[in-house]
FIKOLVO-769818 format. One record per atom (N, C-alpha, C): atom name; x, y, z. Coordinates in nm, 4 decimals, decimal comma. Each point is the difference from the previous one (the first is absolute). Layout:
<sites>
<site a="CA" u="X" v="Y" w="Z"/>
...
</sites>
This chain:
<sites>
<site a="N" u="8,8790" v="7,4668" w="9,5800"/>
<site a="CA" u="0,1315" v="0,0874" w="-0,0587"/>
<site a="C" u="-0,0778" v="0,1252" w="0,0126"/>
<site a="N" u="0,0354" v="0,0647" w="0,0862"/>
<site a="CA" u="-0,0006" v="0,1508" w="-0,0230"/>
<site a="C" u="-0,0106" v="0,0928" w="-0,0925"/>
<site a="N" u="-0,1071" v="0,0812" w="-0,0299"/>
<site a="CA" u="0,0208" v="0,0944" w="-0,0929"/>
<site a="C" u="0,0839" v="0,1266" w="-0,0322"/>
<site a="N" u="0,1030" v="-0,0218" w="-0,0669"/>
<site a="CA" u="0,1209" v="0,1238" w="-0,0122"/>
<site a="C" u="-0,0713" v="0,1430" w="-0,0110"/>
<site a="N" u="-0,1097" v="0,0121" w="-0,0948"/>
<site a="CA" u="-0,0275" v="0,1107" w="-0,0253"/>
<site a="C" u="-0,0756" v="0,0400" w="0,2005"/>
<site a="N" u="-0,0793" v="-0,0657" w="0,0267"/>
<site a="CA" u="-0,0368" v="0,0552" w="0,1027"/>
<site a="C" u="0,1288" v="0,0128" w="0,1645"/>
<site a="N" u="0,0522" v="-0,0723" w="-0,0218"/>
<site a="CA" u="0,1282" v="0,0362" w="0,0741"/>
<site a="C" u="0,0900" v="0,1035" w="-0,0311"/>
<site a="N" u="0,0037" v="0,0459" w="-0,1626"/>
<site a="CA" u="0,0587" v="0,1114" w="-0,0379"/>
<site a="C" u="-0,0805" v="0,1634" w="0,0587"/>
<site a="N" u="-0,1301" v="-0,0598" w="0,0010"/>
<site a="CA" u="-0,0889" v="0,1425" w="0,0255"/>
<site a="C" u="-0,0244" v="-0,0098" w="0,1572"/>
<site a="N" u="0,0913" v="-0,0842" w="0,0897"/>
<site a="CA" u="-0,0687" v="0,0203" w="0,1340"/>
<site a="C" u="0,1397" v="0,0944" w="0,0594"/>
<site a="N" u="0,0912" v="0,0393" w="-0,0760"/>
<site a="CA" u="0,1330" v="0,0645" w="0,0336"/>
<site a="C" u="-0,0512" v="0,1245" w="0,0896"/>
<site a="N" u="0,0334" v="-0,0252" w="0,1209"/>
<site a="CA" u="-0,0313" v="0,1549" w="0,0782"/>
<site a="C" u="0,0302" v="0,1456" w="-0,0602"/>
<site a="N" u="0,1704" v="-0,0567" w="-0,0913"/>
<site a="CA" u="-0,0119" v="0,1468" w="-0,0266"/>
<site a="C" u="0,0724" v="-0,0329" w="-0,1534"/>
<site a="N" u="-0,0675" v="0,0034" w="-0,1013"/>
<site a="CA" u="0,0637" v="-0,0026" w="-0,1136"/>
<site a="C" u="0,0796" v="0,0504" w="-0,0664"/>
<site a="N" u="0,1193" v="-0,0233" w="-0,0572"/>
<site a="CA" u="0,1442" v="0,0945" w="-0,0099"/>
<site a="C" u="-0,0310" v="0,0065" w="-0,1283"/>
<site a="N" u="0,0010" v="0,1340" w="-0,0311"/>
<site a="CA" u="-0,0325" v="0,0708" w="-0,1445"/>
<site a="C" u="0,1581" v="-0,0134" w="-0,1189"/>
<site a="N" u="0,0803" v="-0,1079" w="-0,0090"/>
<site a="CA" u="0,0914" v="-0,0099" w="-0,0398"/>
<site a="C" u="-0,0406" v="0,0717" w="-0,1281"/>
<site a="N" u="0,1397" v="0,1116" w="-0,0451"/>
<site a="CA" u="-0,0030" v="0,0628" w="-0,1004"/>
<site a="C" u="-0,0475" v="0,0937" w="-0,0018"/>
<site a="N" u="-0,0614" v="0,0610" w="0,1434"/>
<site a="CA" u="-0,0707" v="0,1005" w="0,0174"/>
<site a="C" u="0,0712" v="0,1021" w="0,0906"/>
<site a="N" u="-0,0348" v="0,1105" w="-0,0069"/>
<site a="CA" u="0,0866" v="0,1116" w="0,1191"/>
<site a="C" u="-0,1016" v="-0,0230" w="0,1462"/>
<site a="N" u="0,0737" v="0,0187" w="0,0956"/>
<site a="CA" u="-0,0412" v="0,0097" w="0,1261"/>
<site a="C" u="0,0519" v="0,1168" w="0,0828"/>
<site a="N" u="-0,0765" v="-0,0371" w="0,1174"/>
<site a="CA" u="0,0925" v="0,0851" w="0,0914"/>
<site a="C" u="0,0780" v="-0,0371" w="0,1084"/>
<site a="N" u="0,1187" v="0,0857" w="0,0147"/>
<site a="CA" u="0,0984" v="-0,1345" w="0,1034"/>
<site a="C" u="0,0318" v="0,1170" w="0,1262"/>
<site a="N" u="-0,0502" v="-0,0624" w="0,1545"/>
<site a="CA" u="0,0153" v="0,1034" w="0,0731"/>
<site a="C" u="0,1349" v="-0,0236" w="0,0802"/>
<site a="N" u="0,1049" v="0,0588" w="-0,0004"/>
<site a="CA" u="0,1064" v="0,0084" w="0,0650"/>
<site a="C" u="0,0213" v="-0,0639" w="0,1653"/>
<site a="N" u="0,0300" v="-0,1074" w="0,0350"/>
<site a="CA" u="0,0101" v="-0,0212" w="0,1044"/>
<site a="C" u="-0,1457" v="-0,0632" w="0,0519"/>
<site a="N" u="-0,0751" v="0,0135" w="-0,0753"/>
<site a="CA" u="-0,1480" v="-0,0711" w="0,0244"/>
<site a="C" u="-0,0665" v="0,1283" w="0,0777"/>
<site a="N" u="0,0417" v="0,1305" w="-0,0087"/>
<site a="CA" u="-0,0272" v="0,0948" w="0,0267"/>
<site a="C" u="-0,1322" v="0,0965" w="-0,0395"/>
<site a="N" u="-0,1445" v="-0,0355" w="0,0395"/>
<site a="CA" u="-0,0937" v="0,0628" w="-0,0665"/>
<site a="C" u="0,0032" v="0,1947" w="0,0105"/>
<site a="N" u="0,0797" v="0,0655" w="0,0749"/>
<site a="CA" u="0,0160" v="0,1376" w="0,0393"/>
<site a="C" u="0,0836" v="0,0288" w="-0,1511"/>
<site a="N" u="0,0735" v="-0,0435" w="-0,0533"/>
<site a="CA" u="0,1038" v="0,0414" w="-0,1046"/>
<site a="C" u="-0,0774" v="-0,0075" w="-0,0797"/>
<site a="N" u="0,0723" v="0,1205" w="-0,1526"/>
<site a="CA" u="-0,0671" v="-0,0304" w="-0,1168"/>
<site a="C" u="0,0380" v="-0,1580" w="-0,1040"/>
<site a="N" u="-0,0789" v="-0,0405" w="-0,0397"/>
<site a="CA" u="0,0155" v="-0,1208" w="-0,0453"/>
<site a="C" u="0,0912" v="0,0254" w="-0,1624"/>
<site a="N" u="0,1033" v="-0,1257" w="-0,0029"/>
<site a="CA" u="0,0523" v="0,0223" w="-0,1150"/>
<site a="C" u="-0,0941" v="-0,0949" w="-0,1209"/>
<site a="N" u="0,0388" v="0,0365" w="-0,1369"/>
<site a="CA" u="-0,0532" v="-0,0825" w="-0,0846"/>
<site a="C" u="0,1011" v="-0,1245" w="-0,0400"/>
<site a="N" u="-0,0409" v="-0,0834" w="0,0300"/>
<site a="CA" u="0,0560" v="-0,1448" w="-0,0695"/>
<site a="C" u="-0,0828" v="-0,0918" w="-0,0796"/>
<site a="N" u="0,0849" v="-0,0422" w="-0,0801"/>
<site a="CA" u="-0,0186" v="-0,1559" w="-0,1204"/>
<site a="C" u="-0,0476" v="-0,1099" w="0,0473"/>
<site a="N" u="-0,0944" v="-0,0413" w="0,0319"/>
<site a="CA" u="-0,0242" v="-0,1538" w="0,0305"/>
<site a="C" u="0,1145" v="-0,1076" w="-0,0838"/>
<site a="N" u="0,1238" v="-0,0633" w="0,0364"/>
<site a="CA" u="0,0471" v="-0,0808" w="-0,0737"/>
<site a="C" u="-0,0415" v="-0,1468" w="-0,0261"/>
<site a="N" u="-0,0625" v="-0,0445" w="0,1165"/>
<site a="CA" u="-0,0274" v="-0,1564" w="0,0270"/>
<site a="C" u="-0,0270" v="-0,0550" w="0,1476"/>
<site a="N" u="-0,0769" v="-0,0861" w="-0,0234"/>
<site a="CA" u="-0,0251" v="-0,0765" w="0,1774"/>
<site a="C" u="0,1477" v="-0,0354" w="0,0541"/>
<site a="N" u="-0,0062" v="-0,0439" w="0,0911"/>
<site a="CA" u="0,1175" v="-0,0138" w="0,0915"/>
<site a="C" u="-0,0251" v="-0,1353" w="0,1084"/>
<site a="N" u="0,0675" v="-0,0875" w="-0,0481"/>
<site a="CA" u="-0,0406" v="-0,1176" w="0,0523"/>
<site a="C" u="0,0103" v="0,0079" w="0,1647"/>
<site a="N" u="-0,1056" v="-0,0581" w="0,0492"/>
<site a="CA" u="-0,0238" v="0,0277" w="0,1301"/>
<site a="C" u="-0,1018" v="0,1398" w="0,1001"/>
<site a="N" u="-0,0218" v="0,0669" w="-0,1062"/>
<site a="CA" u="-0,0603" v="0,0997" w="0,0271"/>
<site a="C" u="0,0554" v="0,1456" w="-0,0950"/>
<site a="N" u="-0,1212" v="0,0633" w="-0,0424"/>
<site a="CA" u="0,0787" v="0,1391" w="-0,0053"/>
<site a="C" u="0,0106" v="0,0304" w="-0,1376"/>
<site a="N" u="0,0672" v="0,0962" w="-0,0624"/>
<site a="CA" u="0,0364" v="0,0362" w="-0,1651"/>
<site a="C" u="0,1262" v="0,0849" w="0,0377"/>
<site a="N" u="0,0663" v="-0,0480" w="-0,1334"/>
<site a="CA" u="0,0971" v="0,1014" w="-0,0106"/>
<site a="C" u="-0,0461" v="0,1620" w="-0,0887"/>
<site a="N" u="0,0972" v="0,1100" w="0,0443"/>
<site a="CA" u="-0,0173" v="0,1276" w="-0,0743"/>
<site a="C" u="0,0996" v="0,0195" w="-0,0364"/>
<site a="N" u="-0,0330" v="0,0865" w="-0,0937"/>
<site a="CA" u="0,0938" v="0,1146" w="-0,0437"/>
<site a="C" u="-0,0415" v="0,1316" w="0,0356"/>
<site a="N" u="0,0836" v="0,0636" w="0,0934"/>
<site a="CA" u="-0,0416" v="0,1386" w="0,0720"/>
<site a="C" u="0,0956" v="0,1057" w="-0,1307"/>
<site a="N" u="-0,1325" v="0,0928" w="0,0128"/>
<site a="CA" u="0,0566" v="0,1024" w="-0,0636"/>
<site a="C" u="0,0065" v="0,1078" w="0,1092"/>
<site a="N" u="0,1297" v="0,0375" w="0,0280"/>
<site a="CA" u="0,0244" v="0,0998" w="0,1086"/>
<site a="C" u="-0,0380" v="0,1128" w="-0,0463"/>
<site a="N" u="0,0060" v="0,1090" w="0,1124"/>
<site a="CA" u="0,0001" v="0,1179" w="-0,0693"/>
<site a="C" u="0,1526" v="0,1059" w="-0,0098"/>
<site a="N" u="-0,0160" v="0,0791" w="-0,0729"/>
<site a="CA" u="0,1236" v="0,0701" w="-0,0494"/>
<site a="C" u="0,0948" v="-0,0874" w="-0,0235"/>
<site a="N" u="-0,0228" v="-0,0980" w="-0,0632"/>
<site a="CA" u="0,1230" v="-0,0908" w="-0,0209"/>
<site a="C" u="-0,0316" v="-0,0903" w="-0,1043"/>
<site a="N" u="0,0792" v="-0,0415" w="-0,0926"/>
<site a="CA" u="0,0059" v="-0,1112" w="-0,1207"/>
<site a="C" u="0,0352" v="-0,1105" w="0,0412"/>
<site a="N" u="0,0375" v="-0,0098" w="0,1478"/>
<site a="CA" u="0,0255" v="-0,1837" w="0,0381"/>
<site a="C" u="-0,0995" v="-0,0681" w="0,0291"/>
<site a="N" u="-0,0412" v="-0,0914" w="-0,0490"/>
<site a="CA" u="-0,1145" v="-0,0869" w="0,0024"/>
<site a="C" u="0,0438" v="-0,0875" w="0,1177"/>
<site a="N" u="-0,0860" v="-0,0426" w="0,0433"/>
<site a="CA" u="0,0485" v="-0,0605" w="0,1823"/>
<site a="C" u="-0,1190" v="-0,1523" w="-0,0246"/>
<site a="N" u="0,0468" v="-0,1019" w="0,0331"/>
<site a="CA" u="-0,0526" v="-0,1453" w="-0,0448"/>
<site a="C" u="-0,0853" v="-0,0126" w="0,1528"/>
<site a="N" u="-0,0657" v="-0,0042" w="0,0205"/>
<site a="CA" u="-0,0630" v="-0,1010" w="0,1312"/>
<site a="C" u="-0,0885" v="-0,0686" w="0,0328"/>
<site a="N" u="0,0408" v="-0,1615" w="0,0634"/>
<site a="CA" u="-0,0276" v="-0,1135" w="-0,0351"/>
<site a="C" u="-0,1313" v="-0,0322" w="0,1652"/>
<site a="N" u="-0,0570" v="-0,0650" w="-0,0308"/>
<site a="CA" u="-0,0971" v="-0,0761" w="0,1245"/>
<site a="C" u="-0,1118" v="0,1350" w="0,0494"/>
<site a="N" u="-0,0056" v="0,0511" w="-0,0798"/>
<site a="CA" u="-0,0789" v="0,1256" w="0,0730"/>
<site a="C" u="-0,1196" v="-0,0501" w="0,0123"/>
<site a="N" u="-0,0609" v="0,0109" w="0,0570"/>
<site a="CA" u="-0,1855" v="-0,0504" w="0,0510"/>
<site a="C" u="-0,0828" v="0,1281" w="0,0279"/>
<site a="N" u="-0,1005" v="-0,0184" w="-0,0738"/>
<site a="CA" u="-0,1307" v="0,1468" w="-0,0398"/>
<site a="C" u="-0,0312" v="0,0455" w="0,1716"/>
<site a="N" u="-0,0276" v="0,1266" w="0,0443"/>
<site a="CA" u="0,0039" v="0,0500" w="0,1211"/>
<site a="C" u="-0,0839" v="-0,0398" w="0,0725"/>
<site a="N" u="-0,1069" v="-0,0787" w="-0,0585"/>
<site a="CA" u="-0,1370" v="-0,0649" w="0,0456"/>
<site a="C" u="0,0140" v="-0,1392" w="0,0850"/>
<site a="N" u="0,1478" v="-0,0153" w="-0,0686"/>
<site a="CA" u="0,0208" v="-0,1466" w="0,0552"/>
<site a="C" u="-0,0107" v="-0,0388" w="0,1318"/>
<site a="N" u="-0,0760" v="-0,0945" w="0,1069"/>
<site a="CA" u="0,0226" v="0,0036" w="0,1295"/>
<site a="C" u="0,1218" v="-0,0618" w="0,0159"/>
<site a="N" u="0,0761" v="-0,0874" w="-0,0913"/>
<site a="CA" u="0,1520" v="-0,0693" w="0,0386"/>
<site a="C" u="0,0862" v="0,1496" w="0,0520"/>
<site a="N" u="-0,0365" v="0,0937" w="-0,0705"/>
<site a="CA" u="0,0944" v="0,1251" w="0,0172"/>
<site a="C" u="-0,0222" v="0,0137" w="0,1871"/>
<site a="N" u="-0,0981" v="0,0067" w="0,0219"/>
<site a="CA" u="-0,0134" v="0,0365" w="0,1341"/>
<site a="C" u="0,0391" v="-0,0801" w="0,1123"/>
<site a="N" u="0,0013" v="-0,1378" w="-0,0564"/>
<site a="CA" u="0,0810" v="-0,1389" w="0,0862"/>
<site a="C" u="0,1878" v="0,0444" w="-0,0410"/>
<site a="N" u="0,0348" v="0,0694" w="-0,0964"/>
<site a="CA" u="0,1545" v="-0,0011" w="-0,0134"/>
<site a="C" u="0,0328" v="0,1518" w="-0,0185"/>
<site a="N" u="-0,0622" v="0,0743" w="0,0598"/>
<site a="CA" u="0,0591" v="0,1544" w="-0,0289"/>
<site a="C" u="0,1189" v="0,0512" w="-0,0252"/>
<site a="N" u="0,1200" v="-0,0947" w="0,0254"/>
<site a="CA" u="0,1538" v="0,0241" w="-0,0580"/>
<site a="C" u="-0,0172" v="-0,0008" w="-0,1636"/>
<site a="N" u="-0,0901" v="-0,1350" w="-0,0329"/>
<site a="CA" u="0,0011" v="-0,0106" w="-0,1358"/>
<site a="C" u="-0,0141" v="0,1289" w="-0,0926"/>
<site a="N" u="-0,1642" v="0,0702" w="0,0582"/>
<site a="CA" u="0,0053" v="0,1261" w="-0,0493"/>
<site a="C" u="0,0698" v="0,0927" w="0,0054"/>
<site a="N" u="0,0792" v="0,0392" w="0,0958"/>
<site a="CA" u="0,1056" v="0,0986" w="0,0085"/>
<site a="C" u="0,1154" v="-0,0299" w="-0,0994"/>
<site a="N" u="0,0307" v="-0,1183" w="-0,0086"/>
<site a="CA" u="0,1125" v="-0,0583" w="-0,0752"/>
<site a="C" u="-0,0452" v="0,0103" w="-0,1666"/>
<site a="N" u="-0,1121" v="-0,0378" w="-0,0260"/>
<site a="CA" u="0,0005" v="-0,0192" w="-0,1552"/>
<site a="C" u="-0,1474" v="0,1135" w="-0,0643"/>
<site a="N" u="-0,0883" v="0,0874" w="0,0994"/>
<site a="CA" u="-0,0853" v="0,1007" w="-0,0073"/>
<site a="C" u="-0,1260" v="-0,1178" w="-0,0135"/>
<site a="N" u="-0,0931" v="0,0633" w="-0,0571"/>
<site a="CA" u="-0,1218" v="-0,0713" w="-0,0742"/>
<site a="C" u="-0,0581" v="0,0943" w="-0,0472"/>
<site a="N" u="-0,1093" v="-0,1087" w="-0,1120"/>
<site a="CA" u="-0,0340" v="0,1210" w="-0,1390"/>
<site a="C" u="-0,1462" v="-0,0243" w="0,0412"/>
<site a="N" u="-0,0413" v="0,0870" w="-0,1242"/>
<site a="CA" u="-0,1554" v="0,0222" w="0,0101"/>
<site a="C" u="-0,0662" v="0,0419" w="-0,1565"/>
<site a="N" u="-0,1133" v="-0,0681" w="-0,0088"/>
<site a="CA" u="-0,0409" v="0,0529" w="-0,1301"/>
<site a="C" u="0,0149" v="0,1095" w="-0,0505"/>
<site a="N" u="0,0204" v="0,0674" w="-0,1284"/>
<site a="CA" u="-0,0323" v="0,1490" w="-0,0358"/>
<site a="C" u="-0,1601" v="0,0228" w="0,0576"/>
<site a="N" u="-0,0331" v="0,1472" w="0,0316"/>
<site a="CA" u="-0,1434" v="0,0006" w="0,0017"/>
<site a="C" u="-0,0988" v="-0,0132" w="-0,1290"/>
<site a="N" u="-0,0940" v="-0,0922" w="0,0177"/>
<site a="CA" u="-0,1162" v="-0,0312" w="-0,0634"/>
<site a="C" u="0,0449" v="-0,1399" w="-0,1001"/>
<site a="N" u="0,1161" v="-0,0407" w="0,0631"/>
<site a="CA" u="0,0326" v="-0,1481" w="-0,1214"/>
<site a="C" u="0,0106" v="-0,0990" w="0,1348"/>
<site a="N" u="-0,0529" v="0,0211" w="0,1192"/>
<site a="CA" u="-0,0096" v="-0,1347" w="0,0885"/>
<site a="C" u="-0,0841" v="-0,1301" w="-0,0313"/>
<site a="N" u="0,0244" v="-0,0915" w="-0,0565"/>
<site a="CA" u="-0,0934" v="-0,0842" w="-0,0613"/>
<site a="C" u="-0,0957" v="-0,1161" w="0,0851"/>
<site a="N" u="0,0568" v="0,0039" w="0,1568"/>
<site a="CA" u="-0,0735" v="-0,0298" w="0,0991"/>
<site a="C" u="-0,1541" v="0,0583" w="-0,0010"/>
<site a="N" u="-0,0460" v="-0,1111" w="0,0298"/>
<site a="CA" u="-0,2003" v="0,0336" w="0,0112"/>
<site a="C" u="0,0272" v="0,0794" w="0,1676"/>
<site a="N" u="-0,1214" v="0,0985" w="0,0245"/>
<site a="CA" u="0,0086" v="0,0566" w="0,1160"/>
<site a="C" u="0,0228" v="-0,0647" w="0,0992"/>
<site a="N" u="-0,1061" v="-0,1311" w="0,0492"/>
<site a="CA" u="-0,0128" v="-0,1047" w="0,0581"/>
<site a="C" u="0,1397" v="-0,0413" w="0,0759"/>
<site a="N" u="0,0859" v="-0,0165" w="-0,1216"/>
<site a="CA" u="0,1065" v="-0,0890" w="0,0513"/>
<site a="C" u="0,0861" v="0,1066" w="0,0851"/>
<site a="N" u="0,0196" v="0,1518" w="-0,0642"/>
<site a="CA" u="0,0657" v="0,0929" w="0,1160"/>
<site a="C" u="-0,0610" v="-0,0082" w="0,1395"/>
<site a="N" u="-0,1280" v="-0,0093" w="0,0139"/>
<site a="CA" u="-0,0684" v="-0,0105" w="0,1301"/>
<site a="C" u="0,0600" v="-0,1412" w="0,0682"/>
<site a="N" u="0,0291" v="-0,0900" w="-0,0658"/>
<site a="CA" u="0,0058" v="-0,1432" w="0,0669"/>
<site a="C" u="0,1446" v="0,0017" w="0,0615"/>
<site a="N" u="0,0635" v="0,0868" w="-0,1179"/>
<site a="CA" u="0,1631" v="0,0086" w="0,0099"/>
<site a="C" u="0,0239" v="0,0665" w="0,1335"/>
<site a="N" u="-0,0999" v="0,0856" w="-0,0045"/>
<site a="CA" u="0,0175" v="0,1139" w="0,1480"/>
<site a="C" u="-0,0434" v="-0,0460" w="0,0747"/>
<site a="N" u="-0,0679" v="-0,0881" w="0,0439"/>
<site a="CA" u="-0,0832" v="-0,0810" w="0,1417"/>
<site a="C" u="0,0943" v="-0,0834" w="0,0280"/>
<site a="N" u="0,1108" v="-0,0903" w="-0,0936"/>
<site a="CA" u="0,1083" v="-0,0500" w="0,0720"/>
<site a="C" u="0,0783" v="0,0703" w="0,0623"/>
<site a="N" u="0,0499" v="0,1234" w="0,0006"/>
<site a="CA" u="0,0922" v="0,0627" w="0,0484"/>
<site a="C" u="-0,0651" v="0,0852" w="0,1485"/>
<site a="N" u="0,0532" v="0,0040" w="0,1198"/>
<site a="CA" u="-0,0667" v="0,0186" w="0,1034"/>
<site a="C" u="-0,0233" v="0,1522" w="-0,0124"/>
<site a="N" u="-0,1306" v="0,0291" w="0,0231"/>
<site a="CA" u="-0,0191" v="0,1582" w="0,0365"/>
<site a="C" u="0,1203" v="0,1188" w="0,0252"/>
<site a="N" u="0,0752" v="-0,0650" w="0,1361"/>
<site a="CA" u="0,0868" v="0,0990" w="0,0583"/>
<site a="C" u="0,1528" v="0,0009" w="-0,0669"/>
<site a="N" u="0,0179" v="-0,1284" w="-0,0703"/>
<site a="CA" u="0,1221" v="0,0005" w="-0,0759"/>
<site a="C" u="-0,0212" v="0,0181" w="-0,1704"/>
<site a="N" u="0,1220" v="0,1309" w="-0,0423"/>
<site a="CA" u="0,0039" v="-0,0103" w="-0,1167"/>
<site a="C" u="0,1530" v="0,0185" w="-0,0493"/>
<site a="N" u="0,0014" v="0,0040" w="-0,1630"/>
<site a="CA" u="0,1559" v="-0,0569" w="-0,0432"/>
<site a="C" u="0,1030" v="0,1130" w="0,0606"/>
<site a="N" u="-0,0766" v="0,1610" w="0,0096"/>
<site a="CA" u="0,0850" v="0,0830" w="0,0720"/>
<site a="C" u="0,0408" v="-0,0315" w="0,1379"/>
<site a="N" u="-0,0676" v="-0,0341" w="0,0625"/>
<site a="CA" u="-0,0492" v="-0,0229" w="0,1270"/>
<site a="C" u="0,1031" v="-0,1327" w="0,0220"/>
<site a="N" u="0,0149" v="-0,1325" w="-0,0995"/>
<site a="CA" u="0,0804" v="-0,0620" w="0,0513"/>
<site a="C" u="0,1065" v="0,0111" w="-0,0063"/>
<site a="N" u="0,0446" v="0,0790" w="-0,1297"/>
<site a="CA" u="0,1285" v="0,0627" w="-0,0218"/>
<site a="C" u="0,0933" v="0,0680" w="0,1324"/>
<site a="N" u="-0,0818" v="0,0687" w="0,0230"/>
<site a="CA" u="0,0176" v="0,0861" w="0,1396"/>
<site a="C" u="0,0399" v="-0,0633" w="0,1331"/>
<site a="N" u="-0,0726" v="-0,1237" w="0,0107"/>
<site a="CA" u="0,0132" v="-0,0798" w="0,1402"/>
<site a="C" u="0,0226" v="-0,1018" w="-0,0285"/>
<site a="N" u="0,0529" v="-0,0373" w="-0,1418"/>
<site a="CA" u="0,0866" v="-0,1582" w="0,0250"/>
<site a="C" u="0,1561" v="-0,0049" w="-0,0263"/>
<site a="N" u="0,0583" v="-0,1399" w="-0,0089"/>
<site a="CA" u="0,1195" v="-0,0196" w="-0,0144"/>
<site a="C" u="0,0854" v="0,1109" w="-0,0530"/>
<site a="N" u="0,0811" v="0,0543" w="0,0757"/>
<site a="CA" u="0,0822" v="0,1024" w="-0,1587"/>
<site a="C" u="-0,0137" v="0,0963" w="0,0666"/>
<site a="N" u="-0,1317" v="0,0308" w="0,0899"/>
<site a="CA" u="-0,0469" v="0,1737" w="-0,0048"/>
<site a="C" u="0,0377" v="0,0292" w="0,1381"/>
<site a="N" u="0,0282" v="0,1340" w="0,0398"/>
<site a="CA" u="0,0261" v="0,0324" w="0,1289"/>
<site a="C" u="-0,0583" v="-0,0467" w="0,1022"/>
<site a="N" u="-0,0948" v="0,0204" w="-0,0501"/>
<site a="CA" u="-0,1348" v="-0,0320" w="0,1302"/>
<site a="C" u="0,0420" v="-0,1583" w="0,0416"/>
<site a="N" u="0,0233" v="-0,0525" w="-0,0969"/>
<site a="CA" u="0,0028" v="-0,1617" w="0,0392"/>
<site a="C" u="0,1326" v="-0,0395" w="0,0644"/>
<site a="N" u="0,1035" v="0,0911" w="-0,0373"/>
<site a="CA" u="0,1088" v="-0,0131" w="0,0842"/>
<site a="C" u="0,0091" v="0,0461" w="0,1759"/>
<site a="N" u="-0,0576" v="0,0730" w="-0,0261"/>
<site a="CA" u="-0,0277" v="0,0487" w="0,1600"/>
<site a="C" u="-0,0847" v="-0,0499" w="0,0749"/>
<site a="N" u="-0,0716" v="-0,1191" w="-0,0569"/>
<site a="CA" u="-0,0857" v="-0,1328" w="0,0613"/>
<site a="C" u="0,0992" v="-0,0662" w="0,0981"/>
</sites>
């Protein structure tokens, strides 16, 4: 029988439920992130966020949001465009530094999330192919 404590500790992107994180609209790192509250994990991957938009009191709920370093987003850039992506607040990332290096090794050196979004399905570059 597997030790469930070990399984929880191996989550590559521990979701900080009940905490504030950064949310990137359309998964674009070049724009200023918005603050969001992590409300719950979502079955099938990702988390649900309550986003605090700038200049309005209207809250937005976004479901299925994945971490910006998640290799799954590279293979599914349309998902990042539709749901955005999230990141930990500066200084709150619970992952060990070596785990970050391992995750980055999974992503090919010439492919990044912004590049995948720009060239993936739904992009103008993809439609021209």
